[in-house]
C-alpha positions as CSV (number, residue, x, y, z in Angstrom):
1,M,0.0,0.2,0.1
2,S,2.6,2.6,-1.1
3,E,0.1,5.2,-1.9
4,L,-0.8,5.4,1.4
5,N,2.7,6.7,2.8
6,G,3.2,10.0,4.1
7,T,0.8,11.7,6.6
8,T,-1.3,13.9,4.2
9,W,-3.0,12.2,1.6
10,V,-6.2,14.1,1.0
11,T,-7.7,17.3,2.1
12,G,-11.4,18.1,2.3
13,T,-13.3,21.0,2.3
14,T,-15.2,22.9,5.4
15,G,-18.9,21.5,4.1
16,P,-20.5,23.6,2.3
17,Q,-24.5,23.8,3.0
18,H,-27.3,22.5,1.1
19,N,-30.9,22.2,1.8
20,G,-32.3,21.7,-1.4
21,N,-32.3,19.2,-4.4
22,G,-30.0,18.3,-6.9
23,D,-26.2,17.6,-6.6
24,I,-23.6,18.8,-4.0
25,N,-20.3,17.9,-5.2
26,V,-17.6,18.5,-2.2
27,T,-14.1,18.4,-4.1
28,V,-11.3,16.3,-1.8
29,L,-7.9,18.0,-2.9
30,A,-4.5,16.0,-2.7
31,D,-1.0,17.2,-1.5
32,Q,-2.1,19.9,1.1
33,Q,1.4,20.7,2.3
34,A,2.4,21.8,-1.3
35,M,-0.2,24.4,-1.0
36,G,1.9,26.7,1.5
37,R,-0.6,26.9,4.1
38,P,-3.4,25.0,6.2
39,S,-6.4,24.5,4.1
40,F,-8.6,25.1,6.5
41,T,-8.1,28.9,6.7
42,R,-8.7,29.1,2.9
43,F,-11.5,27.2,2.7
44,A,-13.4,29.1,5.7
45,D,-12.6,32.2,4.1
46,D,-13.9,31.0,0.6
47,Q,-17.1,30.3,2.0
48,L,-17.5,33.8,3.7
49,A,-16.4,35.9,0.7
50,W,-19.1,33.8,-1.5
51,L,-22.0,34.4,1.0
52,R,-20.8,38.2,0.7
53,R,-20.8,38.0,-3.1
54,V,-24.7,36.7,-2.7
55,L,-26.1,38.6,0.2
56,V,-28.6,41.4,-0.7
57,A,-28.2,43.8,2.3
58,P,-31.4,43.1,4.2
59,P,-33.2,45.8,6.0
60,G,-31.5,46.5,9.3
61,M,-28.1,45.7,8.2
62,G,-26.8,49.2,7.7
63,N,-27.7,49.4,11.8
64,A,-26.0,46.0,12.2
65,R,-22.8,47.2,10.8
66,S,-22.5,50.5,12.7
67,Q,-23.4,48.5,15.9
68,L,-20.6,46.0,15.3
69,A,-18.0,48.4,14.2
70,D,-18.6,51.2,17.2
71,T,-19.0,48.3,20.3
72,G,-17.5,45.2,18.5
73,T,-20.8,43.6,19.2
74,V,-24.1,43.0,17.6
75,I,-27.2,41.0,18.4
76,L,-29.4,40.2,15.7
77,D,-33.2,39.4,15.6
78,G,-35.5,38.5,12.7
79,E,-38.0,35.8,11.4
80,P,-36.7,32.3,10.3
81,G,-35.9,32.7,6.6
82,S,-34.8,36.6,6.7
83,G,-31.3,35.5,6.2
84,R,-30.6,36.6,9.5
85,S,-27.5,33.9,9.8
86,C,-26.3,34.5,6.4
87,A,-26.2,38.3,7.0
88,A,-24.4,37.4,10.4
89,R,-21.5,35.9,8.4
90,V,-21.3,38.2,6.1
91,L,-20.8,41.0,8.7
92,L,-17.9,39.3,10.3
93,R,-16.6,38.8,6.8
94,E,-16.4,42.4,6.3
95,H,-14.2,42.8,9.7
96,H,-11.6,40.2,7.9
97,K,-8.0,41.4,8.8
98,D,-4.7,39.8,9.2
99,M,-5.1,38.8,12.8
100,G,-7.6,36.4,14.3
101,T,-9.9,33.7,12.7
102,F,-13.4,33.2,12.0
103,R,-15.1,30.7,14.5
104,E,-18.5,29.8,15.4
105,L,-19.1,29.2,19.2
106,L,-20.6,26.0,20.3
107,P,-20.6,26.0,23.9
108,D,-22.6,22.8,24.5
109,E,-20.0,20.8,22.5
110,A,-17.3,18.5,23.8
111,G,-14.1,20.6,23.0
112,E,-15.6,24.3,23.1
113,L,-14.9,26.2,26.1
114,P,-17.5,28.2,28.3
115,L,-18.7,31.5,27.0
116,A,-17.5,33.3,30.0
117,D,-14.0,31.7,29.8
118,P,-11.5,34.5,28.8
119,E,-9.0,32.3,26.8
120,L,-12.4,31.8,24.7
121,V,-11.1,34.9,22.5
122,G,-8.2,35.5,20.7
123,A,-6.9,39.0,19.5
124,G,-8.7,40.0,16.3
125,D,-11.1,36.9,16.4
126,R,-14.1,37.0,14.4
127,L,-16.8,35.2,16.5
128,L,-20.2,34.0,15.5
129,L,-22.6,32.7,18.2
130,D,-25.8,31.2,16.6
131,L,-28.5,30.4,18.7
132,S,-31.2,30.9,16.2
133,A,-32.7,27.8,17.2
134,A,-31.8,27.8,20.6
135,D,-34.7,26.6,23.4
136,T,-35.9,29.1,26.0
137,V,-33.3,27.2,28.2
138,R,-30.1,27.2,26.2
139,W,-30.9,30.6,25.2
140,A,-31.1,31.8,29.2
141,A,-28.0,30.1,29.9
142,C,-26.1,31.6,27.0
143,R,-27.4,34.8,27.9
144,A,-26.2,34.8,31.3
145,D,-22.2,34.5,29.9
146,L,-22.7,37.1,27.3
147,S,-21.6,40.2,29.4
148,A,-18.2,38.1,30.2
149,L,-17.9,37.2,26.6
150,R,-18.4,40.9,25.6
151,K,-15.4,42.3,27.8
152,A,-12.9,39.6,26.2
153,V,-14.2,40.3,22.7
154,H,-13.7,44.2,23.8
155,E,-10.1,43.6,25.4
156,E,-8.8,41.6,22.6
157,R,-10.3,43.9,19.8
158,A,-12.3,40.9,18.4
159,H,-16.1,41.3,16.8
160,L,-19.0,38.9,17.8
161,V,-22.4,38.5,16.3
162,V,-24.8,36.7,18.0
163,V,-28.2,35.6,16.2
164,M,-31.0,35.1,18.9
165,P,-34.0,33.0,18.6
166,H,-36.9,35.1,17.2
167,G,-38.9,36.9,20.2
168,G,-36.5,35.5,22.5
169,T,-36.1,37.4,26.0
170,L,-33.1,40.1,25.9
171,E,-32.0,41.9,29.4
172,S,-32.3,45.7,29.3
173,D,-28.3,46.0,29.4
174,L,-28.3,43.9,26.2
175,Q,-31.1,45.7,24.1
176,Q,-28.7,48.6,23.2
177,Y,-26.8,45.8,21.1
178,R,-30.2,44.3,19.4
179,V,-30.9,45.1,15.4
180,E,-33.7,43.4,13.8
181,I,-33.1,41.8,10.4
182,L,-36.0,41.8,7.7
183,Q,-36.4,39.9,4.8
184,P,-35.1,41.6,1.8
185,R,-37.4,41.5,-1.4
186,R,-37.2,38.0,-2.8
187,E,-36.9,39.1,-6.4
188,W,-33.5,41.0,-5.4
189,V,-32.1,37.7,-3.6
190,L,-33.0,35.9,-6.8
191,R,-31.4,38.3,-9.4
192,R,-28.5,38.4,-7.0
193,H,-27.9,34.8,-7.2
194,L,-28.7,34.6,-11.0
195,R,-26.1,37.5,-11.8
196,T,-23.5,35.5,-9.5
197,H,-24.2,32.1,-11.4
198,G,-23.1,34.2,-14.5
199,L,-26.7,34.6,-16.4
200,P,-26.9,37.9,-18.4
201,P,-29.1,40.7,-16.9
202,E,-31.0,40.8,-20.1
203,Q,-32.6,37.3,-19.4
204,Y,-33.6,37.4,-15.6
205,L,-34.5,41.2,-16.1
206,R,-37.6,40.3,-17.9
207,P,-40.8,39.7,-16.5
208,D,-41.3,35.8,-16.5
209,P,-44.7,34.0,-15.4
210,T,-42.6,31.2,-13.7
211,V,-40.6,33.5,-11.5
212,T,-43.5,35.6,-10.8
213,E,-45.6,32.3,-9.7
214,F,-42.3,31.3,-7.7
215,L,-41.9,34.8,-5.8
216,Y,-45.8,35.0,-5.0
217,E,-45.7,32.9,-1.9
218,R,-43.3,33.8,0.9
219,R,-40.3,31.6,1.0
220,P,-37.3,31.1,3.0
221,L,-34.2,32.8,1.6
222,R,-32.8,29.6,1.1
223,E,-35.3,28.4,-1.3
224,V,-35.3,31.6,-3.5
225,A,-31.0,30.5,-3.6
226,D,-32.1,27.0,-4.7
227,F,-33.9,27.8,-7.4
228,A,-31.5,30.0,-8.7
229,D,-29.2,27.1,-8.7
230,L,-31.7,25.1,-10.6
231,V,-32.0,27.8,-13.3
232,R,-28.4,27.7,-13.5
233,R,-28.3,24.0,-14.1
234,A,-31.2,24.1,-16.4
235,R,-29.3,26.7,-18.6
236,E,-26.1,24.5,-18.7
237,A,-28.3,21.4,-19.9
238,A,-30.5,23.5,-22.1
239,A,-30.4,23.1,-26.0
240,S,-28.8,26.4,-27.6
241,G,-31.9,28.2,-28.8
242,D,-33.6,28.2,-25.2
243,E,-33.9,31.3,-23.2
244,F,-34.5,32.3,-19.6
245,T,-38.1,31.4,-19.8
246,Q,-37.2,27.8,-20.6
247,W,-34.8,27.6,-18.2
248,C,-37.1,28.8,-15.7
249,A,-40.0,26.4,-16.7
250,T,-37.3,23.4,-16.4
251,A,-36.3,24.7,-13.0
252,R,-39.9,25.1,-11.5
253,K,-40.7,21.3,-12.9
254,A,-37.8,19.8,-11.0
255,Q,-39.2,21.1,-8.1
256,A,-42.4,19.3,-8.5
257,D,-43.3,16.0,-6.8
258,R,-42.2,13.3,-9.0
259,R,-42.9,10.5,-6.5
260,E,-45.8,8.9,-8.4
261,E,-44.1,9.3,-11.9
262,V,-41.0,7.8,-10.7
263,A,-42.8,4.8,-8.8
264,A,-44.6,4.0,-12.1
265,L,-41.4,3.8,-14.2
266,V,-39.9,1.5,-11.5
267,A,-43.2,-0.9,-11.7
268,R,-42.7,-1.1,-15.2
269,L,-39.2,-2.1,-14.8
270,G,-39.6,-5.8,-13.5
271,D,-36.2,-6.6,-15.0
272,S,-33.4,-6.5,-12.3
273,S,-30.7,-5.3,-14.8
274,Q,-32.7,-2.2,-15.9
275,R,-33.3,-1.3,-12.1
276,A,-29.9,-1.7,-11.6
277,L,-29.1,0.5,-14.5
278,L,-31.7,3.1,-13.4
279,I,-30.1,3.3,-9.9
280,S,-26.3,3.6,-11.5
281,V,-27.3,6.5,-13.3
282,A,-29.2,8.4,-10.5
283,M,-25.9,7.7,-8.6
284,L,-23.6,8.6,-11.2
285,H,-25.2,11.2,-13.1
286,G,-23.3,12.7,-15.8
287,A,-20.7,9.8,-16.0
288,H,-19.2,8.3,-19.0
289,A,-21.4,5.6,-20.2
290,D,-18.7,2.7,-19.9
291,V,-18.4,3.6,-15.8
292,V,-22.3,3.7,-15.9
293,H,-22.5,0.0,-17.4
294,R,-19.8,-1.2,-15.5
295,A,-21.5,0.1,-11.9
296,A,-25.1,-1.3,-12.8
297,Q,-22.9,-4.8,-13.7
298,L,-21.2,-4.2,-10.2
299,L,-24.5,-3.5,-8.6
300,L,-25.9,-6.8,-9.7
301,H,-23.1,-8.9,-8.6
302,T,-23.3,-6.7,-4.8
303,V,-26.9,-7.6,-4.5
304,G,-26.5,-11.1,-5.5
305,S,-28.6,-11.2,-8.8
306,P,-27.8,-14.1,-11.2
307,P,-26.1,-13.3,-14.5
308,D,-28.1,-12.6,-18.0
309,D,-28.3,-15.9,-19.7
310,L,-28.9,-14.6,-23.0
311,P,-26.2,-14.6,-25.6
312,L,-24.4,-11.2,-25.8
313,L,-25.6,-10.6,-29.2
314,Q,-29.1,-10.9,-28.0
315,R,-29.2,-8.7,-25.4
316,K,-30.5,-4.9,-25.9
317,D,-27.8,-2.4,-26.3
318,L,-27.1,-0.1,-23.8
319,A,-28.9,3.2,-26.2
320,E,-31.7,1.0,-25.9
321,R,-31.6,0.4,-22.1
322,L,-31.0,3.9,-21.0
323,A,-34.0,5.1,-23.5
324,E,-36.2,2.8,-21.7
325,I,-35.7,5.1,-18.2
326,S,-35.7,8.3,-19.8
327,A,-31.8,8.8,-20.3
328,G,-29.3,9.1,-22.8
329,A,-25.7,9.3,-23.6
330,G,-24.7,12.7,-25.2
331,P,-21.7,13.1,-27.8
332,D,-18.9,13.0,-24.9
333,G,-20.3,9.8,-23.8
334,R,-21.8,10.9,-20.8
335,V,-25.4,9.9,-19.6
336,W,-27.9,12.1,-18.2
337,F,-31.3,11.9,-17.3
338,R,-33.7,13.9,-20.0
339,D,-35.4,15.7,-17.1
340,L,-33.2,18.2,-14.8
341,D,-33.1,16.4,-11.0
342,Y,-34.8,13.4,-12.3
343,D,-31.7,11.8,-10.4
344,S,-32.7,12.8,-7.2
345,A,-36.3,11.4,-7.3
346,V,-34.9,8.1,-8.3
347,R,-32.4,8.1,-5.4
348,T,-35.2,9.0,-3.1
349,H,-37.7,6.4,-4.3
350,F,-35.1,3.5,-4.0
351,W,-34.2,4.5,-0.4
352,D,-37.3,5.2,1.0
353,H,-39.2,2.2,-0.6
354,M,-36.5,-0.3,-0.8
355,P,-34.8,-0.2,2.6
356,D,-33.0,-3.3,2.3
357,L,-31.0,-1.9,-0.4
358,R,-29.5,0.6,1.6
359,Q,-26.7,-1.9,2.7
360,H,-25.7,-3.1,-0.4
361,L,-25.4,1.0,-2.0
362,G,-22.6,1.4,1.0
363,A,-21.0,-1.8,0.1
364,W,-21.4,-0.9,-3.8
365,T,-20.3,2.6,-3.4
366,A,-17.0,1.5,-1.9
367,R,-16.3,-0.7,-4.8
368,S,-17.5,1.9,-7.3
369,V,-15.1,4.4,-5.9
370,A,-12.0,2.1,-6.4
371,L,-13.0,1.1,-10.3
372,N,-9.8,1.5,-12.4
373,S,-11.2,3.7,-15.3
374,P,-9.6,6.9,-17.0
375,H,-13.2,8.1,-16.7
376,V,-13.8,7.5,-12.9
377,T,-12.2,11.4,-11.7
378,Q,-12.2,12.4,-8.3
379,E,-14.9,14.6,-8.8
380,L,-16.7,11.7,-9.8
381,R,-16.1,9.3,-6.4
382,D,-16.8,12.7,-4.5
383,G,-20.1,12.9,-6.3
384,L,-21.1,9.4,-6.0
385,V,-20.4,9.7,-2.0
386,A,-22.1,12.9,-1.8
387,K,-25.2,11.5,-3.1
388,L,-25.0,8.5,-0.9
389,A,-24.2,10.8,2.2
390,G,-27.4,12.8,1.2
391,E,-29.8,10.1,1.7
392,Y,-28.3,9.3,5.1
393,L,-28.9,12.9,6.0
394,R,-32.1,13.6,4.1
395,T,-33.8,10.6,6.4
396,G,-31.9,11.6,9.8
397,R,-29.6,8.8,9.7
398,A,-26.1,11.0,10.7
399,E,-25.1,7.8,13.0
400,G,-25.6,5.6,10.0
401,L,-23.3,7.7,7.7
402,A,-20.8,7.9,10.4
403,S,-20.9,4.2,10.8
404,L,-20.5,3.8,7.2
405,A,-17.5,6.0,6.9
406,E,-15.8,4.4,10.1
407,D,-16.3,0.9,7.9
408,W,-14.6,2.6,5.0
409,G,-11.8,3.9,7.0
410,S,-11.0,0.5,8.7
411,T,-11.2,-1.9,6.0
412,A,-10.2,0.3,2.9
413,T,-7.4,-1.1,0.8
414,S,-6.5,1.8,-1.5
415,R,-6.2,5.5,-1.3
416,A,-10.2,5.9,-3.1
417,G,-11.4,4.0,-0.2
418,L,-9.9,6.3,2.4
419,E,-11.0,9.1,0.8
420,A,-14.6,8.3,0.2
421,A,-14.7,7.9,4.1
422,V,-13.0,11.6,4.2
423,Q,-15.7,12.5,1.9
424,A,-18.8,10.9,3.7
425,L,-17.8,12.7,6.9
426,T,-17.4,16.0,5.0
427,C,-20.9,15.6,3.8
428,G,-22.2,14.9,7.3
429,L,-20.1,17.7,8.8
430,G,-21.6,20.2,6.3
431,D,-25.4,19.6,6.8
432,P,-26.7,21.9,9.4
433,E,-29.2,20.0,10.9
434,H,-26.4,17.0,11.7
435,A,-23.1,18.4,11.9
436,G,-23.5,18.6,15.7
437,A,-24.0,15.1,16.0
438,L,-21.3,14.2,13.6
439,R,-18.8,16.1,15.4
440,G,-20.0,14.4,18.6
441,W,-19.2,10.8,17.1
442,I,-16.4,11.9,15.8
443,Y,-15.1,12.9,19.4
444,Q,-16.1,9.5,20.7
445,S,-14.1,8.0,18.1
446,C,-11.1,9.9,18.7
447,A,-11.0,9.7,22.7
448,N,-12.3,6.4,23.5
449,K,-12.9,4.0,20.4
450,H,-10.5,1.0,19.5
451,L,-9.6,2.6,15.7
452,K,-9.1,-0.1,13.3
453,G,-7.2,-0.1,10.0
454,E,-6.5,3.3,8.5
455,Y,-9.7,4.9,10.3
456,A,-7.7,7.1,12.5
457,R,-6.0,8.7,9.5
458,V,-9.3,9.3,8.2
459,L,-10.3,11.2,11.6
460,V,-6.8,13.1,11.4
461,Q,-7.9,14.5,7.7
462,V,-11.1,15.3,8.8
463,C,-10.5,17.2,12.0
464,A,-7.7,19.0,10.4
465,D,-9.2,20.1,7.5
466,V,-13.1,20.3,7.9
467,I,-13.8,20.5,11.7
468,A,-10.6,23.1,12.3
469,A,-12.4,25.3,9.5
470,G,-14.9,26.8,11.7
471,H,-14.2,24.6,15.0
472,P,-10.7,25.0,15.5
473,D,-10.8,24.4,19.7
474,Q,-12.9,21.1,18.7
475,A,-10.4,20.2,16.0
476,M,-7.6,20.9,18.6
477,L,-8.9,18.8,21.4
478,R,-9.8,15.5,18.7
479,L,-6.3,16.1,17.3
480,Y,-4.8,15.8,21.0
481,Y,-6.6,12.5,21.7
482,L,-5.4,10.9,18.6
483,A,-1.8,12.0,18.9
484,R,-1.9,10.8,22.5
485,R,-2.8,7.0,20.8
486,E,-0.7,7.3,17.9
487,H,2.1,4.3,17.8
488,G,4.5,3.8,14.8
489,T,2.9,7.2,13.0
490,A,2.9,10.8,13.5
491,G,0.3,12.2,11.1
492,A,-2.1,13.3,14.3
493,L,1.1,15.3,16.0
494,Q,1.9,16.6,12.7
495,A,-1.9,18.2,12.4
496,L,-2.2,19.1,15.5
497,S,1.3,21.3,15.5
498,D,0.3,22.7,12.5
499,L,-3.1,23.7,13.8
500,V,-1.5,25.2,17.1
501,E,0.8,27.2,14.6
502,S,-1.8,29.1,13.2
503,S,-2.8,30.6,16.7
504,H,-1.2,31.3,20.2
505,R,-4.6,30.8,21.5
506,L,-4.6,27.3,20.7
507,R,-0.9,26.9,21.7
508,R,-1.8,28.3,25.4
509,R,-4.6,26.2,25.5
510,L,-3.2,23.0,24.6
511,L,-0.2,23.7,27.0
512,H,-2.6,24.2,29.9
513,R,-4.3,20.9,28.9
514,L,-0.8,19.1,28.8
515,A,0.1,20.4,32.4
516,R,-3.2,20.1,33.9
517,S,-2.5,16.9,35.6
518,E,0.7,14.4,35.6
519,P,1.5,14.3,31.9
520,S,1.7,10.6,30.3
521,Q,4.7,9.8,28.1
522,A,2.6,10.5,25.0
523,D,1.7,13.7,26.6
524,L,5.7,14.4,26.9
525,G,6.1,13.7,23.2
526,I,3.3,16.2,22.4
527,F,4.7,19.0,24.6
528,L,8.4,18.6,22.8
529,R,6.5,19.1,19.6
530,V,4.1,22.0,20.2
531,G,6.4,23.6,23.0
532,V,8.9,25.3,21.0
533,A,11.0,28.3,21.8
534,E,10.2,30.4,18.9
535,A,6.5,30.1,19.3
536,L,7.0,31.1,23.0
537,T,8.9,34.3,22.5
538,D,7.3,35.4,19.4
539,P,5.2,38.2,20.2
540,Y,1.6,37.8,18.9
541,D,-1.1,40.9,18.3
542,N,-1.2,42.6,22.0
543,G,2.9,42.6,21.7
544,R,3.5,40.2,24.3
545,A,4.9,36.6,24.0
546,L,3.2,33.6,25.6
547,A,6.7,33.1,27.3
548,E,5.6,36.6,29.5
549,E,2.5,35.1,30.4
550,R,2.3,33.6,34.0
551,R,0.2,30.8,33.5
552,V,2.1,29.8,30.3
553,R,5.2,29.8,32.2
554,S,3.9,27.5,34.9
555,S,2.6,25.0,32.2
556,V,6.1,25.3,30.6
557,I,7.9,24.4,33.9
558,T,5.5,21.5,34.7
559,C,6.0,20.0,31.3
560,W,9.7,20.5,30.9
561,S,10.1,19.2,34.6
562,A,8.3,16.1,33.7
563,V,10.5,15.7,30.5
564,L,13.9,15.9,32.5
565,N,12.6,13.6,35.1
566,R,11.0,10.9,33.0
567,L,12.5,10.9,29.5
568,P,16.1,9.9,28.4
569,R,18.4,12.6,27.4
570,P,18.5,11.4,23.5
571,T,15.0,12.3,23.4
572,W,14.9,15.7,24.7
573,Q,18.5,16.5,23.5
574,P,17.3,18.0,20.2
575,Y,14.5,20.2,21.5
576,A,16.7,21.4,24.3
577,E,19.3,22.4,22.1
578,R,16.7,24.4,19.7
579,W,15.6,26.4,23.1
580,L,19.4,27.1,23.6
581,H,20.0,28.5,19.8
582,T,16.7,30.3,20.1
583,S,17.8,32.0,23.3
584,V,21.2,33.4,21.7
585,D,19.2,35.8,19.4
586,A,15.7,36.5,21.6
587,G,17.3,39.1,23.9
588,T,15.3,39.5,27.1
589,R,12.7,36.8,25.9
590,G,16.0,34.4,25.3
591,D,16.9,34.9,28.9
592,M,13.0,33.6,30.1
593,L,13.8,30.6,28.2
594,L,16.7,29.5,30.2
595,D,14.5,30.6,33.3
596,L,12.0,28.2,32.3
597,L,14.7,25.5,31.7
598,V,16.4,25.7,35.0
599,G,12.9,26.3,36.8
600,A,12.0,23.1,35.2
601,A,15.1,21.2,36.6
602,D,14.8,22.6,40.1
603,R,11.7,21.0,40.5
604,C,13.1,17.6,39.7
605,E,12.6,16.4,43.3
606,G,15.4,13.8,44.1
607,R,17.2,14.4,40.5
608,R,18.2,18.5,40.5
609,G,21.2,17.9,40.5
610,A,21.2,15.3,37.4
611,A,18.7,17.6,35.7
612,F,21.0,20.7,36.2
613,A,23.7,18.4,35.0
614,A,22.1,17.3,31.7
615,L,21.1,20.9,31.1
616,Y,24.6,22.3,31.2
617,A,25.9,19.1,28.9
618,S,23.0,19.9,26.5
619,A,24.4,23.4,26.3
620,R,27.9,22.2,25.9
621,D,26.7,20.3,23.1
622,A,24.7,23.2,21.6
623,E,27.5,25.4,21.2
624,R,28.9,23.1,18.4
625,T,25.6,23.7,16.3
626,A,24.9,26.8,17.0
627,P,23.9,29.0,13.8
628,G,25.2,32.0,15.1
629,G,28.9,30.3,16.2
630,S,30.1,28.9,19.1
631,L,31.3,32.0,20.7
632,R,27.9,33.6,21.2
633,A,26.6,30.3,22.2
634,A,29.2,30.1,24.9
635,L,28.0,33.2,26.4
636,T,24.6,31.6,26.9
637,T,26.2,28.5,28.4
638,D,27.8,30.9,31.0
639,L,24.3,32.7,31.7
640,L,22.7,29.5,31.9
641,L,25.6,28.1,34.5
642,Q,24.8,31.2,36.6
643,K,21.3,30.7,36.5
644,I,21.6,27.0,37.7
645,C,24.2,28.1,40.3
646,S,21.5,30.8,41.4
647,A,18.9,28.0,41.7
648,Q,21.4,25.9,43.9
649,G,22.3,29.2,46.3
650,L,25.7,29.2,44.7
651,S,27.1,32.9,44.8
652,R,29.0,32.0,41.8
653,P,30.0,29.2,39.6
654,I,33.2,27.8,41.1
655,T,33.1,24.0,39.3
656,P,30.9,23.3,36.4
657,P,28.0,20.7,37.4
658,Q,28.9,17.2,36.8
659,A,27.7,16.3,33.4
660,A,27.1,12.9,31.6
661,S,28.6,12.1,28.5
662,P,27.5,14.6,25.6
663,R,25.2,11.8,24.1
664,G,24.1,9.7,27.2
665,T,21.5,10.1,29.9
666,A,22.3,12.7,32.9
667,R,23.6,10.7,35.8
């Protein structure tokens, strides 16, 4: 399995939201490391940028902008379907700066800090607290912490947007931050989406009876967005002579209830091979005819149908068989149903009315993504998994989807199988209704489950590239648990290190966790990787360095003391050398690094002398590899020796501490 070598073999998206019919393809990219920076920041920003492009500023948006700019906090109220949640995200996107990140706060989920915890907010963060669906109890609990949260937001020059439940209670001291959002004109929203999709204005600005009829009924804005996307797809699939009127009529037809129509077609297809072809076209819509044919044969084999006994030349050809299911292949060989979104109706029928088929569809999908064909592209694989995931989520079976992904990740023998598992979880995490349950499932898997096969690598990828996009605290906790359990690999540790590299706040929180109780052997390995001297001395947005914070210093001393006490010197020597090299050019903060090392050795009860000796020996060794030359490094060694003597109550160094051999363990 050479293609599985390495620690970053596939990356995912943030999980775009999708609330209507039709396809949703979440592309999984490869070789993240070559892109230069963690993908989760890029994808999160791209999604917010898209929302800003399509948003029609609703009545109240101007007041919300002013309130957020003046006070750093705004509480949005509005009816469901008014676009309040989208407006909240766009408001935060407009305050994008080089420092801080966009995050959604989920105080009830594992890995999230309480709203009143001052460490929740980082400098310049853009925070969304969407409580639009909260019940009375949850809203009351969050309101009680809003004042403390606002204080932290103000101190860190961050921005906070709260979406409150419509009609919910709000205390008098918070009323000044409340702004009501009203639904903008649905016609304007539709036109904005059509323009963003690239439709020419001379088309959609004309009066159209289908559009008028669609907009007459009061609808949530997400339905307007879905209709605009259907119009886009109708245009792409239409004949060259069709215009806006035909595209809209086609889109409207696609929204109709087609259950009876599909049921009648399936009833006419008594032959299992034709039903397999119908399912394959619906699941692989737009795939090349060769792929559809192979997939249909594979589905028959998966469900145990007997082979066709007819001689080959007496069987119907593929064109005739496709015509019988209202499908056909285009000049490029790709297979489509004649009617827009008919594939969605077919998938719904078989999922709802053949429940015994569901398990087989999971096995068939796993085999189909592994098909070896030039026509089986990554986009096609992702689309197939997304369609299957869509049926699980549509019917409220998020746990079933998670179990399927676990099975795929545990038994995969190819890269395609692992990417399918990542894609399945990505789709679940992108579904607003079920994302919370999926994050909870993933937490239990990372922290408590026995992980088989390559499933741990799937979880690492999902945490690093999907959960981290909007919930970095949750991603950090899950990666921490995975890193503690790693044996023979370092994928989770690398992902955890990359994640905290993006945020001083996350590094601070991880250091506190590592020092909270007696660190385990695995914790010490994590500490050596993430407690790097450069990160501790690098000033962040408020001009201070982590090494200057009292709690961070205490956590670092606790962890280094455990390292010196319990790990052999060859294990920690390279990390100590890095600290000593950094201290040479770090000025007063370099002096702090030496204080931390000496303070850690001073806490090694029963081994203080040995720990001091080992530190001094490491400093002497570090002189030979110092980037600035051995003379400057020798001055650092002398300073370290002075601090060691001071810690031992000696007025000045008379005799250097007895050290072990340069590459051995201190005695």
